[in-house]
VMD Tcl script that draws the C-alpha trace (Angstrom):
set ca {
  {37.20 124.31 143.23}
  {40.20 122.02 143.91}
  {39.17 119.82 141.04}
  {39.01 122.81 138.74}
  {42.47 123.96 139.87}
  {43.82 120.42 139.29}
  {42.22 120.38 135.83}
  {43.88 123.66 134.94}
  {47.23 122.35 136.23}
  {46.84 119.18 134.17}
  {45.86 121.15 131.08}
  {48.88 123.41 131.57}
  {51.20 120.38 131.98}
  {49.60 118.73 128.95}
  {50.11 121.88 126.87}
  {53.71 122.16 128.11}
  {54.43 118.54 127.18}
  {52.70 118.99 123.81}
  {54.95 121.98 123.08}
  {58.02 119.94 124.10}
  {56.95 117.10 121.81}
  {56.34 119.60 118.97}
  {59.76 121.17 119.55}
  {61.40 117.73 119.56}
  {59.56 116.81 116.36}
  {60.89 119.95 114.68}
  {64.40 119.18 115.91}
  {64.10 115.58 114.68}
  {62.91 116.83 111.30}
  {65.93 119.14 111.09}
  {68.21 116.31 112.18}
  {66.76 114.00 109.53}
  {67.23 116.68 106.87}
  {70.83 117.24 108.01}
  {71.52 113.50 107.88}
  {69.99 113.32 104.41}
  {72.11 116.27 103.22}
  {75.26 114.70 104.67}
  {74.49 111.35 103.02}
  {73.92 113.08 99.70}
  {77.16 115.07 100.02}
  {79.04 111.90 100.95}
  {77.63 110.04 97.93}
  {78.62 112.92 95.62}
  {82.14 113.01 97.06}
  {82.45 109.22 96.79}
  {81.33 109.35 93.15}
  {83.77 112.17 92.43}
  {86.58 110.19 94.04}
  {85.71 107.18 91.89}
  {85.57 109.40 88.80}
  {88.91 110.99 89.75}
  {90.48 107.57 90.29}
  {89.16 106.41 86.91}
  {90.48 109.57 85.25}
  {93.85 109.12 86.98}
  {94.02 105.50 85.84}
  {93.14 106.52 82.28}
  {95.80 109.22 82.34}
  {98.37 106.74 83.61}
  {97.53 104.39 80.74}
  {97.70 107.26 78.24}
  {101.03 108.38 79.68}
  {102.40 104.87 79.36}
  {101.28 104.67 75.72}
  {102.79 108.08 75.00}
  {106.07 107.09 76.67}
  {106.18 104.00 74.44}
  {105.52 106.18 71.39}
  {108.31 108.55 72.42}
  {110.74 105.64 72.71}
  {109.71 104.39 69.25}
  {110.17 107.86 67.78}
  {113.60 108.15 69.41}
  {114.57 104.81 67.86}
  {113.31 105.98 64.45}
  {115.25 109.23 64.77}
  {118.42 107.29 65.62}
  {117.84 105.01 62.59}
  {117.29 107.98 60.30}
  {120.35 109.77 61.69}
  {122.45 106.63 61.14}
  {121.14 106.29 57.56}
  {121.78 109.97 56.95}
  {125.34 109.70 58.28}
  {125.86 106.57 56.17}
  {124.48 108.33 53.08}
  {126.72 111.35 53.68}
  {129.72 109.03 54.04}
  {128.81 107.25 50.78}
  {128.43 110.59 48.96}
  {131.76 111.78 50.33}
  {133.44 108.57 49.09}
  {131.79 108.94 45.68}
  {133.00 112.54 45.44}
  {136.51 111.48 46.42}
  {136.39 108.68 43.81}
  {135.20 111.08 41.15}
  {137.96 113.52 42.08}
  {140.51 110.71 41.94}
  {139.23 109.51 38.55}
  {139.37 113.03 37.11}
  {143.01 113.39 37.98}
}
mol new
graphics top color blue
foreach p $ca { graphics top sphere $p radius 0.5 }
foreach p [lrange $ca 0 end-1] q [lrange $ca 1 end] { graphics top cylinder $p $q radius 0.2 }
display resetview
């Protein structure tokens, strides 16, 4: 009878430990999945940061090129304005000469 009672106790302890191991296995599985999800999220964020940095660098280069183009256009505008002023001055002198010659 004592042996039977001991057997039942051992079976109960075994079942209790088996349930603990099963519970821990489930928790480990959840932990592994969480770690995997975090790693995946980290990789996505790292890739996005690299993409953002590349985009930023490209935009900086584009901005620099556009700033250079703006400076060239400003120089061309100044040249054209100077030529226009010079041409107006020449026309004014020609008109004055023509007026003087007609008198």
